[in-house]
N, C-alpha and C positions, 0 to 999 in steps of 0.2 A: 392889512391882517390879511391871507391870503383866503380865498373862498373855499369852504370844505367840500369838497366831488362826493357826489351821491354814492353810497354803497351799490354792489355788483346786485346785492338784493332789492333795492330801492330803484335800480335801472329796469329790472323786468317781472317787479309787483306790484300791483296796486296799492294795497296796504299788508306789509313787511308783519305786522302782529296777528292779524290772519292766516297768513302764509305760515308764522310758526306755531299759533293752535292747530292748522291743520296738521305741522307733522309731529305734533303729540296725539294728535287725534291717530295721525298711522301709527305711530311707534306704540300706542296703546292695543291697535288691534294688532297689532303684529305680534306682539307680549302673548296677547291673550290666544289667540291661534299655535304659537307651537306652545304654551301650555295643554292647552286641548290635547293636541295633539301627540303631546307627549303621552297624555292618559288613556286617550283612544281616538280611534279614527273621528274624523266629521263627515257627516251625512245629513240630508236637504231634513230628514223627516228624524233625527237624533233630536236631545235636547239641546247639544251644542248647534247645529243645523238650524232648529228653530230658533234657538236666543238669534243667530246673528240675522237670518230672515226677517224677524219679528224687529227687530232695529232698521233693519233696511227698509223695509216697508215704511215705518213711524218717517225717517228721517226723509223718504220720499215725499209725503203726504207733507211734511213743514218744508220741504224744498220747493214743491208745490207753489204753496201760496206765495211763492213772490211774482209767479206769470198774473195773480190774482190782483196783489199790491200793485204792481205795475198799470195795469191794464183801471185801476180804482183811486189813481193819485188822489186827486180830490179829497173823496172817501177818508185816506190816509192820514190826510190833513189834517181835516178833524176832530179826528178820532186820537192824534198824536201817533199814530204807528211807528214814527222813525224815520228818517233820511232814508232814500232811495239807496245809496250805494252801502251801506251796512247792508242791506237786505240783498241786496247783488253777489256782496263777500260772501253773503252765507250760503247763498244760491250756490254760487260756481264750488266752492272747498267744501260744503256739505252733500253736493251732489256727487263729488270724487270722492268722497269716504260711503256714500250711499252704495257707488261701484263696489267699492273695496269688500263690502262687508256681504254684496252680494255673490262677489264672488269665495269668499269665505263662507258661504249659506251653503254655495255647491261643495265644498272643499275642492275650488279650484279644480275641478273635473266639468269637463263638456256634459250637460245634463242629456240624457238619453230622449225622454219625452219630449213630443212637438212643443206644449207649452212653455216648459220649461227651458227650453232649448231656444225660442224666440225669446222668452225672458232677458236669457243671458245673454243675447246676440244686440238684442234692442237696448239696456242697460249699458253694454260698451258703446253701444252708438252716442245715444242721447249724450253720455259722460265725455266721448271724444267729440263731438260736434260742439258742445257748450263749452270746449277747450279751448277748441278752433274760435269759436266765437269772442271770446273773452281776447283771445291772439289781434282778433281781427279791430275788435273796439281800439284795442291800446295803440297796433300797427296804424290802422289808416287815417284818422284823425292827425297823429303827428308828422307822417309824411306827408301829409295834404298843408297841413301850418308851417311846415318849414319847406317846403319846394315852392310853392306857389304861392304867388302875390294878390289873389283874390281868396275871400272866405263865400262859400255858397250854399245854400239851405236846396237841398236837395228836392224838395216839394216846389220851389221856386226858378230850377231849371226850362220846365217847358217856356216859361215865361220871358226870363231874361234870352233865351235863343231866339224867340220871336221878337223883343224889342232889339238886340243887337243883329238880327236880319233886317227888319225892316232900317233900321239906321242907315247901314250898309248900303242897302240899295238905293235907299234916298240920296245919298251922297255920292255914290257912283255915278248915279243919273247925270249929275251936273259937272263928272270932270269931261275930260277929253279923249278922243278915243283909243289910244296907246293905254290910256288907267281902263277905262269902262270894257275894253275885250281883255286886260290882267283879270279884270273882277268877275267876267261871264266865266273865263275860261278856267281860273285857278281859286277863284272865295265863292261864288254864289250857292254852290252845290253844296261846298263845307260849311256852311253856314244854315242851309237847310232845318238840320236838326241834331240833337247830339250826337254824336259819333264814340262809343267804346272802341278803344283801342288795347290789346292786351300788354302794349309796350309799357303802359303807363302802372306797371305790377311790376315792372323792372326799374323804368326811369318814371317818377310822377311827373317831370318836365315835360315828357314824352317827345324828346327830341325837337323841343317849341323855337329854341335858338336856331335848329336848323331850316327849318321851314318858314321861317322870318328872311333866310337870305335872297328868294325869290322875289323879294323886293328891293333889293340891293340893286341888280342892273338896271332894273327900269326907271328908280330913283334916280338916277345920275342924267339921266336922258330927259329929264321933266325941268320944265318950267319952276320958279321958288311957288308960285301959287299951287298948282299940279302937283307938285312933291308936296306941298302940306296936306292936300287933301288924300294922296297916295299916306301920308303919313297916320292919320288918321283913321283910313282903311286899315292898316295895318295893326293899328291898337284896337282896335273892333275883333280882329282874326284873332289876335294875340289873347284875348278876356274868352271869345269862343272855347280853344283849344284848350284854357285852363279850367273851363267848363266841362269840356267831354272831361278833363281829367276827374272831375269831383262827380261828376254823372257815373263814370266805370267806376270807379272806386267804392262809392257811397251805394251803387248800385249791389255791389257786391255784399257789404254789410248790412244790408236789406234782405239782401236773398240767402241769406246764409241762414235767416230764421224757419225761410221752409222746409232747411234740413233739420232744423232741433225743436220745432215747437209740436206740429204734427204729429211724429213720432214719440215725445214725449208723454201725449196725450192718449196717444195708443198704449203707451207702455203704463201706462196709469191706470185702463180700462182693464189691459191683461194682468196686473198685478192683482188689483179688486176680483176678478175671477177669479185669480189663483188662489188668493184669500180663500173664499167663498168655498171651492171648490176641497180645501184642506178641512175648513169648519164642517160643513156639513156632511164630505164623506168619511 
């Protein structure tokens, strides 16, 4: 029996059921907004606008719980709050619905007040950066697993680099002058520390096979014993280049959090202040 190919939706969406629920939510919001504008204009402080704003604020508060759940995994497991994946899916799609409700709250007009303008802009930023992060979390592990032969934990990269550097130096010191000179000229500096390269975003192998060709000419000039040592140096160097690819892409994945989390916290504070000013005044 022929293996069934995954659908287009499953290729691009982590959880099709959550995505379908999100589309239903969008459809309901669109229907409600169209019905509202047929009856009267939507403004932030009339009944329609306040309803959308309230729903957006409540949804934002619930969405923010994912960050707390993520940082208290052990507590969540003890309280049986569910697996992390459904929480992440809710965080992603509910966050997008929250932006839609925010835009509906303003009637899809750019706010004129300073505070409301910043709320509008930061809501777009947080949602866009969240979606970008979701794409990174799906894309980067996939290309790392499919294009490289080694799996590397980001936290272990400094130790692995040190281990490879020490092994290569110890091995090179036992080699004849041609291999030792080749090591000092072409490998020693490259093995010192992780080296991020832009090419890894385009080609995860980073032209590794091309870099290996520099060993070929020297290999033909060596005795079998020296050739074996050069082959071991080549294997260490190739491993180091693959670690560089992991370092480049995994660092991007972690760096994305600095674009999303701090701005999200600022947005939550401003929303709380916005609600306070509405209730107080």
